[in-house]
C-alpha positions in Angstrom: 0.1 0.0 0.0 0.8 3.4 -0.6 0.4 6.0 1.9 1.0 10.1 1.3 0.2 13.3 3.3 -2.1 15.2 0.5 -3.3 18.8 1.1 -7.1 19.2 -0.8 -9.9 21.3 -0.4 -7.9 23.2 2.2 -7.2 20.2 4.6 -4.1 17.9 4.8 -4.4 15.0 5.6 -3.2 11.1 5.2 -4.2 9.5 2.2 -4.1 6.3 0.4 -2.6 6.9 -3.3 -2.8 4.4 -6.4 -0.2 6.3 -8.5 -0.9 4.6 -11.9 -4.7 5.4 -11.6 -4.4 8.3 -10.4 -6.3 8.4 -7.5 -6.2 9.0 -3.6 -8.6 8.4 -1.0 -8.0 10.9 1.6 -8.5 10.1 5.3 -10.2 12.8 6.9 -8.8 14.1 10.0 -6.0 11.9 10.2 -2.1 12.6 9.8 0.7 10.2 8.8 1.6 10.3 12.5 -2.1 9.2 13.7 -2.0 6.4 11.1 1.1 4.9 11.8 0.7 5.2 15.5 -2.8 3.6 15.3 -1.3 0.3 13.7 -4.6 -0.2 11.4 -4.8 -1.1 8.1 -6.5 1.7 6.6 -9.2 0.9 3.4 -10.1 2.6 0.6 -13.8 3.4 0.2 -15.4 4.9 -2.9 -14.0 6.1 -5.9 -11.8 8.7 -3.8 -10.3 11.5 -6.0 -8.0 12.4 -8.7 -4.5 12.6 -7.5 -3.8 15.5 -9.7 -6.7 17.9 -7.3 -4.4 17.0 -4.4 -1.1 18.7 -3.5 1.4 16.2 -1.9 3.3 17.0 1.3 6.3 15.3 2.5 5.1 12.0 4.1 5.5 12.8 7.1 5.4 16.6 7.0 7.1 19.3 8.8 6.9 19.0 12.3 8.1 16.0 11.5 9.3 13.3 14.1 13.2 12.3 14.7 15.4 12.4 11.3 18.1 10.1 12.0 20.8 9.5 9.2 23.7 7.0 8.9 27.3 8.4 6.9 29.6 6.3 5.0 27.4 3.6 4.2 28.4 2.6 0.8 32.1 1.7 -0.1 32.5 3.6 -3.1 31.0 6.5 -1.7 33.6 6.2 1.2 36.3 6.4 -1.2 35.2 9.2 -3.3 34.9 11.4 -0.1 38.6 10.1 1.1 39.9 13.6 0.6 37.8 15.3 3.1 36.7 12.6 5.3 39.3 9.9 5.3 38.9 6.5 3.7 38.7 3.9 6.2 35.4 2.1 6.5 33.5 2.9 9.6 33.4 0.1 11.7 30.1 0.8 13.5 27.2 2.8 12.0 28.0 6.8 11.7 24.5 8.2 13.2 23.7 11.8 12.6 20.7 13.7 12.2 18.9 16.3 10.5 16.4 19.0 12.3 13.0 18.2 11.4 11.9 21.7 10.0 14.8 21.1 7.3 11.8 18.8 5.8 9.9 19.8 2.7 8.2 17.7 -0.2 7.9 16.8 -3.7 8.3 19.8 -6.0 9.1 22.2 -3.1 12.5 24.1 -3.7 15.4 23.3 -2.2 16.7 26.5 -1.4 20.4 27.7 -1.9 21.4 29.4 1.1 22.7 32.5 0.2 25.8 34.0 2.0 26.2 30.8 4.0 27.2 28.1 1.8 27.6 27.9 -2.1 29.0 24.0 -1.8 25.3 22.8 -1.7 25.4 18.3 -2.5 22.7 15.9 -3.1 22.6 12.9 -1.5 20.1 9.7 -2.4 18.6 7.7 -0.1 16.3 4.9 0.8 14.6 6.4 4.4 12.9 3.8 6.5 9.6 5.1 8.9 9.7 3.6 12.4 6.1 2.1 12.5 6.1 0.1 16.4 8.3 2.0 19.4 10.9 -0.3 20.7 14.3 0.0 22.9 17.0 -2.4 22.8 15.6 -4.1 19.6 17.2 -7.0 18.4 18.5 -7.2 15.0 16.7 -10.3 14.3 13.7 -8.5 15.4 13.9 -5.4 13.5 11.6 -5.8 10.6 9.0 -6.1 12.8 9.3 -2.4 13.6 9.2 -0.9 10.4 6.1 0.7 8.7 7.4 1.6 5.4 9.7 3.2 3.3 10.1 6.3 1.2 12.7 8.4 -0.3 14.9 10.9 1.3 17.3 13.4 -0.3 20.1 14.3 2.4 21.2 17.6 0.8 24.3 18.8 2.0 26.2 22.0 2.7 29.8 20.4 2.1 31.6 23.3 3.5 30.2 23.5 6.8 29.8 19.9 7.3 33.8 20.3 7.1 34.2 23.5 9.2 31.8 22.3 12.0 33.3 18.4 12.3 29.6 17.4 13.6 27.9 17.2 10.7 24.2 18.6 12.2 24.8 22.4 10.6 25.4 21.0 7.3 22.8 18.7 7.0 20.0 20.7 8.5 19.6 24.2 6.8 16.0 25.3 5.6 14.9 22.8 2.8 17.6 20.3 3.2 15.4 17.4 3.7 13.1 16.6 0.7 11.4 13.4 1.2 8.4 11.8 -0.6 6.6 11.3 -2.5 4.9 8.6 -0.8 5.8 5.8 2.3 5.2 2.0 0.7 4.6 -0.1 3.2 6.8 -2.7 4.5 4.8 -5.9 3.3 5.2 -4.6 -0.5 9.1 -4.3 -0.7 12.5 -6.1 -0.1 14.3 -3.4 1.1 17.5 -5.2 1.3 17.7 -5.3 -2.6 16.3 -1.8 -4.2 17.7 -0.1 -7.1 18.3 3.9 -5.7 19.6 6.3 -8.6 19.4 9.8 -8.8 19.5 12.8 -11.8 20.4 16.0 -12.0 19.2 18.1 -14.7 18.6 14.5 -16.7 22.1 13.8 -15.9 22.5 10.3 -14.0 25.0 11.0 -11.2 24.2 8.0 -8.5 23.2 4.6 -9.4 23.5 1.7 -6.8 21.5 -1.1 -5.2 20.6 -1.2 -1.2 22.4 -4.7 -1.4 25.8 -2.7 -1.4 25.2 -1.3 2.3 27.8 -1.6 4.7 25.7 -1.5 7.6 22.0 -3.3 6.7 19.0 -2.3 8.0 18.6 -4.5 11.2 21.8 -3.3 12.0 21.2 0.4 11.6 17.6 0.0 13.7 19.8 -2.5 16.6 22.3 0.3 17.0 20.0 3.1 17.1 17.4 1.3 19.4 20.2 0.2 22.0 20.1 2.9 24.3 17.4 5.3 22.0 13.5 5.1 21.9 12.2 4.7 18.7 9.1 6.1 18.1 6.4 5.7 15.3 6.9 7.8 12.8 10.7 8.3 13.2 12.4 8.3 10.0 15.7 6.7 9.4 18.0 7.2 6.1 20.5 4.7 5.4 23.0 6.5 3.2 24.0 7.3 0.1 26.2 5.8 -2.7 29.1 7.0 -4.9 28.6 9.6 -7.3 27.7 12.8 -5.0 28.6 16.1 -6.1 31.5 16.6 -3.9 33.1 13.0 -5.4 33.9 14.7 -9.1 37.2 16.8 -9.7 36.2 20.0 -9.5 33.2 19.2 -7.5 29.7 19.4 -9.1 27.7 20.9 -6.7 24.1 22.3 -7.1 23.1 25.5 -8.1 20.0 27.5 -8.7 18.1 26.4 -11.9 18.9 23.1 -11.4 16.3 20.2 -10.9 17.0 16.8 -8.8 15.4 13.4 -9.4 15.4 10.6 -7.1 14.2 6.8 -7.9 14.1 4.1 -5.8 12.8 1.0 -7.2 9.0 -0.1 -6.2 8.3 3.2 -4.6 8.8 6.2 -6.9 10.4 9.3 -7.9 11.3 12.1 -5.9 11.4 15.8 -7.8 12.9 18.7 -6.2 14.0 21.9 -7.9 17.1 24.2 -6.8 16.0 27.8 -6.3 
């Protein structure tokens, strides 16, 4: 099942969506967080509405829940970033966060932070959405805590990332977390084997498969939850493959007027302009 947050007739609400049929079934009065926490399976009743009559928001819109991220989780990406961030493969997952107010939805602009940074990069990532709360979750039980998956662009100011050592500021500027276009429930996907690709202005820059993750999803969930309680709606971005702008010589950072598209097998496509 695909579940989105839509805006229709002045109301933002969760909705069941069928992208192929271009239909949506609004769940009036219910947010995505309400739906995830309830544990219920919604039912599409009636004919719904034309999807084109609604605006897609981020599946878990601002203010979102916690956004956890994993750094250096594809071997080729570690190699391409060696000059600025070291080339040793991590022994344990590198974990950081993005602030919730950085979230934007499909089609919303990634805003160039004029006067703050001009080294703005893209990162295509599979994002896991937690469905059941837990602390001390064993890797073997991790899948039972997953609600579903979406696409996340971990937009990054590389100069701020280097300057501040800790990555929070460089990863959390306004509009630096495009997410969407919807959540695909966990029963529909094998998250351990999904193609991930990104294009800038129609030129493919990234292409990989989640089989290439250094730390798989159960390991990430077990590591995070060892001492941190995960809650329904928490988001975990699993890392980005090689091909980021900083990996080119000279770097190929984003600029105003660019268009970024990310596609993940079984989910769909997330597109955002740069302004």
